[in-house]
C-alpha positions as a Markdown table, in Angstrom:
| # | Residue | x | y | z |
|---|---|---|---|---|
| 1 | Met | -75.4 | -29.0 | -0.7 |
| 2 | Ile | -76.2 | -33.1 | 0.5 |
| 3 | Thr | -73.0 | -32.8 | 2.6 |
| 4 | Ala | -74.2 | -29.4 | 4.1 |
| 5 | Asp | -77.8 | -29.9 | 4.6 |
| 6 | Ser | -77.0 | -33.8 | 5.7 |
| 7 | Leu | -74.6 | -31.7 | 8.8 |
| 8 | Ile | -77.6 | -29.7 | 9.7 |
| 9 | Ala | -79.4 | -32.8 | 10.5 |
| 10 | Ala | -76.6 | -34.5 | 12.4 |
| 11 | Phe | -76.3 | -31.8 | 14.1 |
| 12 | Ser | -80.3 | -30.3 | 15.0 |
| 13 | Phe | -80.8 | -29.1 | 17.6 |
| 14 | Asn | -85.0 | -29.6 | 17.7 |
| 15 | Tyr | -87.2 | -31.7 | 15.6 |
| 16 | Tyr | -87.9 | -29.1 | 12.9 |
| 17 | Ser | -84.2 | -28.4 | 12.4 |
| 18 | Leu | -83.9 | -32.3 | 11.6 |
| 19 | Ala | -87.1 | -31.8 | 9.4 |
| 20 | Leu | -85.1 | -28.7 | 7.4 |
| 21 | Gly | -82.2 | -31.1 | 6.9 |
| 22 | Gly | -83.4 | -34.0 | 5.5 |
| 23 | Val | -85.8 | -32.3 | 3.3 |
| 24 | Thr | -82.9 | -30.1 | 1.6 |
| 25 | Ala | -81.1 | -32.8 | 1.9 |
| 26 | Ala | -83.5 | -35.3 | 0.2 |
| 27 | Thr | -84.4 | -32.5 | -2.3 |
| 28 | Gly | -80.6 | -32.5 | -3.3 |
| 29 | Ala | -80.1 | -35.7 | -3.6 |
| 30 | Glu | -83.2 | -36.4 | -5.9 |
| 31 | Gly | -81.8 | -33.7 | -8.3 |
| 32 | Glu | -78.9 | -35.6 | -8.6 |
| 33 | Val | -80.6 | -38.9 | -9.3 |
| 34 | Val | -82.3 | -37.5 | -12.1 |
| 35 | Val | -79.1 | -35.7 | -13.4 |
| 36 | Ser | -77.2 | -38.8 | -13.3 |
| 37 | Asn | -79.7 | -41.0 | -15.2 |
| 38 | Ile | -79.6 | -38.4 | -18.0 |
| 39 | Val | -76.0 | -38.5 | -17.9 |
| 40 | Leu | -75.9 | -42.0 | -18.6 |
| 41 | Ala | -78.1 | -42.6 | -20.9 |
| 42 | Glu | -76.4 | -39.8 | -22.8 |
| 43 | Phe | -72.8 | -41.8 | -22.3 |
| 44 | Ala | -73.7 | -45.3 | -22.7 |
| 45 | Asn | -73.8 | -47.3 | -26.0 |
| 46 | Pro | -76.9 | -46.8 | -28.0 |
| 47 | Lys | -77.4 | -50.4 | -28.0 |
| 48 | Asn | -77.2 | -50.6 | -24.3 |
| 49 | Thr | -78.9 | -47.4 | -22.9 |
| 50 | Gly | -82.5 | -49.1 | -21.4 |
| 51 | Phe | -80.2 | -51.8 | -19.5 |
| 52 | Met | -77.8 | -49.0 | -18.4 |
| 53 | Val | -79.9 | -46.7 | -17.0 |
| 54 | Thr | -82.6 | -49.7 | -15.6 |
| 55 | Ser | -79.7 | -52.0 | -14.0 |
| 56 | Gly | -77.3 | -49.1 | -12.6 |
| 57 | Asn | -79.9 | -47.0 | -10.8 |
| 58 | Thr | -81.4 | -50.4 | -9.2 |
| 59 | Leu | -77.7 | -52.0 | -8.7 |
| 60 | Ala | -76.8 | -48.6 | -6.9 |
| 61 | Phe | -79.9 | -48.1 | -4.3 |
| 62 | Asp | -80.1 | -51.7 | -3.5 |
| 63 | Ile | -76.4 | -51.5 | -2.7 |
| 64 | Gly | -76.5 | -48.1 | -0.7 |
| 65 | Ile | -80.0 | -49.5 | 0.9 |
| 66 | Val | -77.7 | -52.6 | 2.4 |
| 67 | Ile | -74.7 | -50.8 | 3.1 |
| 68 | Ala | -77.2 | -48.2 | 5.4 |
| 69 | Leu | -78.9 | -50.9 | 6.9 |
| 70 | Val | -75.3 | -52.5 | 8.2 |
| 71 | Val | -74.3 | -49.2 | 9.1 |
| 72 | Ala | -76.9 | -48.3 | 11.4 |
| 73 | Ser | -77.6 | -51.4 | 13.0 |
| 74 | Glu | -74.0 | -51.3 | 13.8 |
| 75 | Ala | -74.1 | -47.8 | 15.3 |
| 76 | Val | -77.3 | -48.4 | 17.2 |
| 77 | Ser | -76.0 | -51.7 | 18.3 |
| 78 | Arg | -73.1 | -49.9 | 20.0 |
| 79 | Phe | -75.0 | -47.3 | 21.7 |
| 80 | Tyr | -77.7 | -49.1 | 22.8 |
């Protein structure tokens, strides 16, 4: 779902189709985040459940944001 919605946003022909693709992709991604936390908490060692859930989320978002910034700055610098 996230991939299809991202493709809708990438190949949008006006602002409304871009917004539709972005909103639906964000909704799917947020659902994935909720489910992944539940699965991580279920399979983690009971002594480390809190640490695993909080650090896993924090590291994933921090690393993802840095990678997105690097990729976006490279893409913008090549096209403009």
